[in-house]
N, C-alpha and C positions, 0 to 999 in steps of 0.2 A: 561319140556317145558320152564320153567323160564330161564334155562341155554341156551336153544336153542335160545330164543328170545334175550337174552343178547348178545349172540354170533353174531347173525345176526340181528342187530338193525333194519334193514329195515322191518323185519317181524312184529315188534311191532305195527306200524301204521296200517298195513294190518289186523292184528288180531283184533285190536280195531274196525275197520270199519266193519268187519264181525260180531262181537258181536253186534254192533249197529243195523245192518240189521236184525240179528236174533231176537233181542228184539222187533223189529217192528212187528214181526209176532207171538207174544205170543199167540194170539187167536187161532192159528193153533195147539197149543199144548194142551194136556190134563192137568188137574189141577196137577196131579202127576208129569208130565214132567216139568211143569212150576216151581213147588216147587224145583225140583232137579236142574234146570237151575239157579234159584235164589240163591240157596245155593252155587253152583259152582261159580257163578259170584261174590258173596260175598267173597269167598276164594281168587279168582283171584285179586280182588280189594285189599284185605288185604295183599297179597303177592307182590303187586306192578306190577303184570302182565298186569293190565288194569288201565287206568286213570278213574276218576269219571265222565269224560265227556260222557261216554257211557250212563249215566242216562238220557241224553237228549232224548233218544228214548222212554223213559217211559212217556214223556210229549205229546206223540202222542194223538191227540184228541179222536180217537175212543177207544184207550186203557184206557184213563182217564175216558171217559164217562161211560164205562161199569165196572169200578172199578177194572180192571185187573192191572193197574199200581200200585195202592196203595197196593193191595194184594201182588203183586210181590215184591214191595219195602220192605214190612214187612219181608218177608223171606230173602231177600237179606241183609238187614241191620242187621238182627239177626245173620246171618252167618258171616258178616263182623265184627260185634262187639264181636263175640265169639273169634275172632282172635286178634283184636286190640281194644284199648280203644277209648272212644269218642273223645279225643283230637287228636288222630291220624286220625280218620275218618273225623273230622272237618277240619283238615289241608288239607286232600286230596280234600275235597269238595271245600274249599276256593281256592285252587290252580287253579281250573278250573272254578271258578265262579258259582259253584252249590250250595253254602251255602245259597244263598238267593232265590233259585228256587224250593225248596222242596214242597212248597204249590201247585205247578203246577201238583202235582200228583193227585190232586182232581179237579173236575169240578169247573167252575167259581163261581157257587152259594154255593159251600162248601169250598171255598178257604179262610178260616179264621184260625187264630191262635188257636181259641178254638176247632174247628173241628179237625184240625191237631193233636193238643195236646191230645184230647180225643181218637182219632183213634189209634195213636201210643202208648199211655199210656196203653190203654185197651189191645193192642197186646203185652204188655210187653217190650215196648221200650221207657220208660220214659226218659232215657238219651237223646234220639233223639228228643223227643218232647220238652224237656227243651232247647236243643240246638237251635231248630227252633224258639222257643219263644224268646230266647235271641237275635237271629239274627234279628228277626222282630223288636224287641225293639231297637236294635242298628240302624237299618235302619230308623225307625221312628224318632229317636233322631237326626240323621244326616239331615234328611229332615226338621225337626223342626228348627234346628240351621240355616240351609240355609235360610229358610223362615224368621226367625227372623232377620237375617243379611240384607235380602232384604228389610224388612219393615223399618229397621233402616236407611238403605241407602236412601230409598225413603222419609224418614222423616215423616213416619206415626205418627199420634197422639199416645201418650203413653197409653191413655185409651183404644184405639183400640188394641194395642199390648198386653196389660194386659188381655183384654177379650179373645184374640186369645190364649194366653198362658194358661189361665184357662181352656179353652175348650180342649186344647191338653192334659193337665194334666188328665182331666177326661176321654178323649177318649182313651188315651194310657196307662192309669194307671201309670203315672210317679210320683215319689215321689218329694216333694218340694226340697229335698236336691239335687236330680239329676237335677231338673229344674234350680235351682239357679246357678249351675255349667255351664249349657248350656247358660243361660242368660249372665253370666259374660263373657264367651268366645265370645258370639255374640257381646256384647257391645264393647269388646276390639278389635274385628276383623272388626268392622264397620267403622274404621277410619284409615287414613294414619298417622302414628306417626312420629313426628319430630325425626331426627337422633341425635340431640344435647341434651345431658343429662339435661342441664340447662333449656331447653325450654320444654322438654317432660313432666316434672312434672306439669307445669302450664297448658299445653294442656290436660293432663289427668284429672286434677282437674275440669277443665271447662267441659270436656266431661262427667265425672262421675256425676257431679252436675246435669247435664241435665237428666241423666238416673237413678238418685237415687230413684225417685218414683217407677220405674219399679223394681229395686232391693228390695225396701222396701216391695212391694206387695208380694214378694215370700221369705221373711225371717221372717215368722210369728212364726217359731219354733227355739229354741236355736240351734238345730243341723244344721239347714239351715244357721244360722249366722256363725257357726263354719266352715261349709263347704265353705262358701264364703270367710272367712278369710284365709283358707288354699289355696283356689284358687288364692287369691290375692298374698299370699306368693310365691306360685309356679310361678305365672306369673312374678312377680318382679325379681325372681331369674333367671328364664329362659330368660328373656329379660333384658339384662345388663343395658340398659339405664334407667330402672325403679328401679334399686336397691335403689337409694336414695329417691324414691317417696313413698315407702311403708307406712311410718308413716303418711305422709300427706293424703294418700288415706284413711287409716283407720280412721283418725281423721275426715275427711270430711264425711265419711259414719256414723260415730258416731253422728256427729252433725245433719245429715239428718235422724236420727232415723232408719237407716238400721241395724246398729250394736249396740248391747247393751253393757253396762259396763260389765255385767256378761260374755258375750261371749268373749270379749277382754281379760278379766282377765284369763279366762279359757285357751284361746289360749296361753297367755303369760306364765302362770304357768305350764301348762302340755300338751296342745294339739297341740303345734306347730310342724312343720315338721323339719327335719334335714337341708333341703335346705336353705342355707344362714342364719341359725339360729342365729349365733353370731351377724351378721350385723343387722338383723331385731329386735332382742331382745334389742340390744343397742339403736337402733333408738326409740324403744317404751318405754324405761326405764322411761323417765321423764313424759310421758303422763300417764303411768300406775301408777306412784307414785301419780300423780295428781288425778287420778281416785280413788285410795285407800284412799287418804286424804279426798276427797269429800264424799266418802262413810262413813268414820268414823265420819265426821262432821254431816252428815245427821242422822246417828245413835244416836249420842250424843244429837242432837236437839230433836229427837223423845223421847229419855229418859227423857229429861228435860220437854217436853210437858206432859209426863205421870205423 
């Protein structure tokens, strides 16, 4: 059949449409027939005879309400995943925008990540439930970042933004490290940057000074500080006008108590990325020496006090 469809390309669309129609009438089949059809559909998906767009039929309200869709999906995905790995399945789902719609296999009152995860994990499809959870997390992060940018563009008070972010961390179970990355991206995306290198540094310092309390609120852990440093490094490397601004940004955030001496030294000594490494390490050299000297002086003062 695969060769036939390949040979006569026009058959492909017609075949998919027929399968879509067939799936709408699942209630007309016995359970045994549904299971066989699910297994066959999974194999056809794995072989590339069908696109994952046929899954849209399973979102039919009546099929969903009676639990037929979810039950059929279990058999279908088991069959599909016995032929292909989760990455291949995920790619097929993404290709037709089905990756974010799997929750629709359940009625609205059960359309939660927890329910989906339990249902498919219990059915032996943990890979699929992990994938769906990850997709939801990505979706939530995208929405959160957009909302953050909107709040910044509107000039909402920082205390309100901080409250919003804390609620989102709790609601979506987002780590502080992930959140500081999102905040950094939002802060840097909320402004139109000057194209002139000599002016952009000044603009960046002014902008980041304004948002340093927000960054400070979500760098309570050393790992979060390190994450932020790596994000800054990445940003300055990817945006060439910022190459010379790196050191000034780090010093500003150090003075604003966003970045600690420990985090900066750790980044400098071992945790930096390869991107622009030589340029940024050179920029930071004098400041790091100053930090080390200050640390030594502090230690010797403590010893004298003892």
